C-alpha positions in Angstrom: 131.7 14.8 149.9 133.4 12.5 152.4 132.3 8.9 152.1 133.4 6.0 154.4 133.1 2.3 154.1 133.8 -0.8 156.3 134.6 -4.4 155.5 132.0 -7.1 155.8 132.9 -8.2 159.3 130.8 -7.1 162.3 127.2 -6.1 162.8 125.6 -4.2 159.9 124.2 -1.4 162.1 127.4 -0.9 164.0 129.4 -0.8 160.7 127.0 1.9 159.4 127.4 3.9 162.6 131.2 3.5 162.4 131.4 4.8 158.9 129.2 7.8 159.7 131.6 8.7 162.5 134.7 8.2 160.3 133.3 10.6 157.7 132.5 13.2 160.4 136.1 13.0 161.8 137.5 13.6 158.3 135.1 16.5 157.8 136.2 18.1 161.1 139.8 17.7 160.1 139.3 19.4 156.8 137.4 22.4 158.3 140.0 22.9 161.1 143.2 22.2 159.2 142.4 23.7 155.8 139.7 26.3 156.9 137.2 24.7 154.5 133.6 26.0 155.0 131.8 23.3 156.9 128.6 24.0 155.0 130.3 22.9 151.8 131.2 19.5 153.0 128.7 16.6 153.0 129.3 13.3 154.7 128.0 9.8 154.0 128.6 6.6 156.0 127.9 3.6 153.8 128.7 0.8 156.2 129.1 -2.4 154.3 127.5 -1.0 151.2 130.8 -1.2 149.4 130.7 -1.8 145.7 134.4 -2.0 146.0 135.4 -2.1 142.3 138.7 -3.8 143.4 139.3 -1.2 146.2 139.6 -1.9 149.8 136.2 -2.0 151.5 137.4 -0.3 154.7 138.3 3.1 153.4 137.4 6.8 153.4 137.1 8.7 150.2 137.1 12.5 149.7 135.3 13.5 146.5 135.5 17.0 145.3 132.7 18.4 143.1 132.4 21.9 141.6 130.6 24.4 143.9 126.9 24.3 143.3 126.8 20.8 141.8 125.4 17.7 143.3 128.0 15.4 141.8 131.0 15.1 139.5 130.9 16.8 136.1 130.5 14.4 133.2 132.2 15.0 129.9 130.5 14.6 126.6 132.1 14.5 123.3 
């Protein structure tokens, strides 16, 4: 999953559109450069919806999940 965020400046709708475009550019790069199957990559633009947890709000993250899963594996003890 490729997720993108923006800072709080600017219009909310434009920031959402910008983050969607950023995520798609990263997706295209991964498919062309590393020959990753496009069907395996999901994208999500989150605009200003940045629960930053101390991270920069204007960023792109690439999250890798096991094939066939909808999210990260959780460990239980």
